[in-house]
Residue, then its C-alpha position, 0 to 999 in steps of 0.5 A: a848741201a853746201a848751197n842749201l846750207a849756205a842759202a838757209c844761213l842767209a835766210f836766217v840772217a835776213l829774218w834776224a835783221g828784219a826782226t831786229l833792225p825796225s829802220y830796216f822794215d820802215d824803209l821798205g814800208v813794211g808795218m801793222e795797223y792794228w785795226y786792220t791786222l788781216t788786211y796787213y796780213r793779206r798785203q804783205g805776207f805773212l812773214t813780213s807782217f808777223v816780223a813787223v808785229a814782232q818788233d812791236l812786242p818788246v817793252e824797253e826795260p828801264e834803265g838799271y832795272s832789276a826785279a829785286a831792286a824795283r820790289d824794294l822800291e815798290a815796298s817803299y812807296v807802299a810804306a810812304y803811302d800807308e804813312t800819309r794818305g792811307s792813315g788817319g781816322e777819315r780813311s778808317a772810317a771810309a774802310a769800314q763804310f766800304d767793308e760793310s756797304h760794298p758799293t756797286v762800281i759802274c765805270i762808263m767809257n764814253e766813246t769820244f766823249s770831250d769838252l771842246s770848250c778847251l779849243d777856245g770854244d768862246s771865240w766860236g760860240y760854244e759854252g762847253l758842256g751842260y749837265l755834265g758840269q753841274i751834277p750834284g753828288r760828284v766827288l771827284s772831277g777835272d780834266l783827263a789827259v789822254s794818249v789817244l787822238g780819234g781813235g785807239t779807244c782800246n788804249s784808254e781802256f788798257e791803261f784804265l783797267t790795268g793802270i800801266p801808263l802807255a808812256y813805258v809801253g812804247d808809242g804806236k803799240y796796242p796792248y790789246s793786240l800784242y800781249d796776254l794781258s791775263v798777267a797785267p794788273s786788272l781792275a776786274r780781277q781786283f774787285s772779283e777777289l772782293g766777291y764782286r760780279t764783273t761785267a764788261m760791255h760794249p755793243n759792238y762785235a765781240t772781236n773788235w779790239n779782241r775784246d772777247r780774249v782780252y776781257e777774259a784774260l783781264g778776269f771779266d765774268e761776263f761780256l755783253t756784245i752786240d749780240d745782247f742788244p737785239g732790237a736796241e735803239w741806235y743813235h748815230s753810229g750805234v746802240s744809244d748810251a741810253e740803251t747801255y744805261d738801261r742794261i746797267l739798271r737791268l744788271l743792277d735789278e737782276h743781281a743784288g749783290p756788289q758789281l763792278i760794270f765797265d760800259v764802253t759806249m758806241q753812239n758817239h763814234s765817227s763819222y760825223d757826216q752822217n746827218n742822222i741825228g735831226e737838227v742840231e745847233q749850228y757852230h762855225v769856226d773861222g778858217v774851217s771849211d763848211y763840211d767841218n763845221g758841220r761835222l763839228s756840229e754833228y759831233l756836239g749834238c751827239i755830246a748833248e744827247s750823251e749828256r741827256a742819257l747820262e742825267g736819266l741814269l744818275s736820276a735813276l741811280e739816285e732813286l735806288d736803295r743801295p750804294v752806287v758810285v759812277l766813274f764816268f769818262g772819255d776815251h779821246q777827242p774826235a780827229l777833226s779836233s786837230i782841224v778846230n785846234d789848227a784853225v784857233y791856234p794858227d802857227e803856235s810855237d809851243e808844239l806840245a801845248h798845241n798837242l795836249r789840247v787835242h789830248e784832253t777829255t774829261y772825267f768825274v766820280w759820282a756817288n748816291y750815298d755819301i762816302a766817308g771822308a769825301g768832303g765835297l767835290d775835288e777838282e783834279a786834272t790827271s791821266v787814264c792810268y791813274l783813274g782806277s787808283l783814284l777811284a778805288e782810293k776815293i771809295s776806300a776800296p782795298l788797293t793793291d801795293y801798286q795802287k798805293a805806289q801810283l798814288v804816291a808818284w801821282e802827288e808829284m806827277p799827277a798826269l802821264s800820257l804818251l805826250g808827256a809828263r805833268d808835274a804838281s805845278g801843272a807844267w808839262t815835260p815831253l817824254d824825250e826831255t828825260d832830265a827835265l821829267p819829274s823825278v818819280y818818273d823813273d821810279l814808276a817806270q821800274m815799279s810798272y815794268l815789274e808788274f807788267a812787262s817783266k811778266l811777259e818774258 
């Protein structure tokens, strides 16, 4: 009995050490890649893999955090919003317009969509996006800082749908795989409470990144998967953008009331050596292999096709006799951007600037009606975590307290990603340089923790 008790105590201590000392597991080569969860469980065994996942669960509490203080802080930000951005006749007129019209809101997160002209496209003959840069009817657009590269689509989704910055959740974490998101802020729940029908669509397997459970937790009424696109046209890596846009138009035709539709496209997914999209313009970057130049050309051919499909959608929406707003953005750049970036900017001493260049996509907000108080096109560089708040404010939808607080913080810190924070002057600061970060960084950390991580306990 004594021997068994001693062995049990040792086993408990070992388990405790493994669960609380990440470096111990790192030294053993134990970890978790959430795209291949089952593979890791089979290879490493259940207990070790479970502990590796458990190590990823905690969200670090901000220094000096208390729920009461965070609520007071958020209230002060809400008051500041109401007295500034939220006041005035234009805002009142826009809010009245929203209450009367309840425009349908279509959010398109386009797979791997980005403008690679940011990689000095002039030097290798790429002029950048065509149609997207000239769309009439845009009210908001700009560069979009993202936290992921070449994969991790679900993390861009998480930041967009919840407004919670990954900078406060932690690097290497995948909230779709780790947390119960029914406690998180949710754009879907927000619009559902306004009487909107909410639909998510992604023409892939329902279990991909646990979307079947996540979308339900976030409050979507319906989730359309690959099973809902039988016989659909494919382009490159999956169901074409155009097919998802046709489904959006069908949803609008089938339901007369206001809707929130979230479309996560598939066609531009890697790999880019499939040679299955016909003749495309060929690009050549010096210092890049013929194979990778071929992949680059195929990728840019996919982007050109995405622009053509988008033009078709907006043209159809323009003809509708109902108000519709579209938010379009890319989730990340392709992994091959790093190869191009290294070739075009060899031996760049500023590591942060080098990395930021490949963690940038683009976005815009468009409407088929005149939004009260919009006053033309606003060019604003931002990041994914702010998009939902900026969209809701632009169409004057009722804002949550957290969104109001975000928008006040956004004025001083208009972009925030896992790479760093950007201040109002455009300067970026790495997250590990805590003393140099914008002053609102800590405030937003407190409020984000209050709205999400504190509810996971």
